[in-house]
N, C-alpha and C positions, 0 to 999 in steps of 0.2 A: 504494500500500500504506500503510495507516495504521500509526502507530507508537505504542507505549505512551508515556504522558506522561513517564515516567521515562527514556526512551531517549536524550534529548539533554542531560540534566543541567541542567535549569532551576533557577534560584536564583542568589544573588549569587556563591557560591564553589564551586569544586572544589578539594580538597586535592591539591597536586602533590607527587610523590615524588622529583623530580629531586635528585641529589646526596645522598640520604639514606643510601645504603649499608645497612650492617647495622642501622641504627637505624630502618629503614622500618617494621617491624612495630610497634614501641613507639610511634612517632610517629603512625601511622595510628590506633592504638587511642586515643591522646590526642586526636586530631582528632575521632574519633567521640564520645568523652566530652564534648568541648567543644561539639558540635552540628553538625559537618560530616557531610554525607551523600553527597557526591560525591567520587570518588577517581580520580586519573589516574596511569597508569604507562606506560612505554615500553620496548620491547625494543631499547634502544640502549646498549651497554656504556659508551660514552663518558661518559654522564651518569647511568647507572643500573646497578645490578648486573644481570647477565644473568638471575639467578633472582628478580628483583624481583616478577614477577607472582605467584610462589609466596609471597613475603614479604607482599605486600599481601593476597593471598587468605587467608593464615593470619590476618592481623589482622581481616579482615572476618568470617571464620567465627567467630573468637573473640568478636568484638563481638556477633554474632547469638546466640551461646550464652550469653554472660555479661553483656552490657550492655543487654539488653532491647530491641534493635532488630530489625526484621524485614528480610528480604532485599528486600522491596518498597520499603522506605524508602531503600535504598542504590542508588547509581549507580556503576558501574565503567566506566572508559574505558581502553582499551589502544591505544597508538600503536605501529604495526607498522613496524619499521625494515627488515625483510627479508620482503617480501610472500611468503606461501606457506610460509615457514620458521618464523617466530616464532609463527604461529597455524595449527594444523592441524585445528581444529574438534573436538578430541577430548573433553576432560573438562568444561571450565567453560562457563558461559553468560555472555556479555559484553553489557552494555547498549549500548556504543558502541565500535566499532573504527575507528581512524583510520590512514590511510596517513601515515607520519611526515613525508613530503615527496613531491612529485611525482618521478617517475623521469626519466630523461634526455630522453625524448620523450613526446609525448601518447599515441602508440600503446603504448608500454611502460606508461605510467600506466594506460591503459584495460585493458590485459591483466591487470595486477595487480588492478584494481578488479573486473573481471568474475570473477576467481577468488574474491574475497571475497564477491561477490554470492551465490555458491552457499550460503553459510552463513546467509543471511537468509531467513526469521526463525528457523530451527531452532536456531542457536547464537549469533546476533547480532541485536540489535534494530535497530541503526542503524549506518550507515557514515558516515565523514567523512574529512577530509584536513587536514593541518597544513602550515604554511609554503608557502601557495599564493597565487598572484597572481590578480587578477580575470579576465584572459583565459583562463587555464587552468581556473579554476573554472567559467566559463561554458561552456567546451568540454566539461568533464567532466559538467556538469549536463545538457547537451543530448544526450550520447551514452549516459549511464548508464541502466540499467533501474531499479536501486535508486538513487534520487537521494541526493546527499549531504545529510545531516541536520545535520552539525556541521562548522564550520571552526575550526581553532585556530591563531592567528597572533600574532606579536608586535604589541603595541599601542604604536607609537612614531612619532616624527616622520619617520624615514627612509622609512616607507611612507605618509606623510600620514595616519597613524592609520586607514588602511584605510577612509576615508570612503565611497568608491565601492563597495568590496567589501562593506562592511557594509550598504550600501543594497540591494545585490543579495541579500544574505543575508536581509534583512528581507522583501523581496518574495517570495522563494522559500521562506520559513519554514525557513531554515537557522540553527541556533543558532551565534552567534559566541562563541568562547572566547578570552579574551586572556591572554597570558603576558608576562613581563617588565614588567608593568604599573607596578611601582614602580621597578625597577632601571633601566629604559630612559628614565625620565621625571623626572629631578631638576628640570628646568625647570617641569614641571607641578606638582610638589610645592610649588614656591615661588610659583606663580601666585596672583593675587588671589582668584579664585573659591575655590580650595582653602583658602587661608589664612583667608578670610572665613568659610567654612563651618566650618572647624576651630575658630575663635574663637567662633562663634555657638553651637555645641553642646558646646564644651569637649572636643573629641576631637583625636586626633593627625592631622596633615596626611595621613598615609598612609591613614587610614580615610576622611577627607574625599575624597581622590582616588578611592578605591574607590567611594564612594557616587556621585560625579559620573559616573564611567565606567559604572557600572550604570544610572544615570539616563538614559544615552543610549538605552537600550532594546535588548532582544534580546542582552544580553551577560552571560556568566558569566566570572568571573575565576579564574584559577589562583592559589591562595594556598599558598605553600610554607613558611610560618613554622615554625620548630622550637620556638618558645616557646609553652608551653601557655596562659600568661596572655594573650599576644597573640592566640592563636586565639580565645579567648572575647571579647576586646575588639573584634576585627575583626567578628565576627558580631553582637555587641551594637551596635556602632557603626553598621553599615549599617542595622540595624533602626531605630535611633534617627533616622537620616537620613530613612528612609521615613516614619516617624511625623511628623517635623517638616515634611516636604514636604507631607504631606496636610493638616496643620493650617494651614500658611501657604503656599499654592500660589503666590502672587504673588512672594514673596521667592525661593522655590525656582526659579521660572521665570526670574527675573532672574539668578540664579547660573548656571543651566543655559545661558542664552543667552550669557552671558559666557564660559563654558567652551567651548561649541560654537564661538564665534568664534575662540578661541585655537587650536583643533585644526582649524579650517577646515571646519566642518560647518554 
């Protein structure tokens, strides 16, 4: 089954709404104004308000009405913490719905997945999964009728930066979305490739790290900043990196090679 191009949230960033609480609507509107077009929310009360889907939806509807953006420009991703309960296929159309994590067994995970498959493509464009290992992803992919289109995982040293899993995603045309990209990687922020790129373009190390991670290919980063100025700087900075890389590919490849060596790729 083919997917709309917007169904997997391609691009450097998706705006993440974790920990935003009652500020969700205003921050999503700020993110739209800054240039973000992808937005992620989860039905998990520990990190999100239970009514966060409504708060994000309100923001996106307001943006469409008053900020001159169309629904086709926007990407919405919902991570489902309680399969079959948090999403009943009723009112809204979702570009991407992710299982928040695998269930206790593969059989239980597949049961939840099969239930969600019923809503594709009438209510959901694409399905995905978060917090997943490579063996489970391979098993899910082999058994699913609607193949996973998105994986959302922590990008950090404890999982070896998901090198093997990301390779599988690349081969199967599964979009990899990274979270904790800054928080979990203080060492990468201090690394020579990041510091060199930051100095070269006079950007912050955080933006340089974003650019190098995106440069690995097939990666979209969850960005959860609440600072409107930083929203714009992050978007502008990654575009500046892309422009510089195209203008000086040899230096870019040198930095990317050094960065890949650090993460074991």
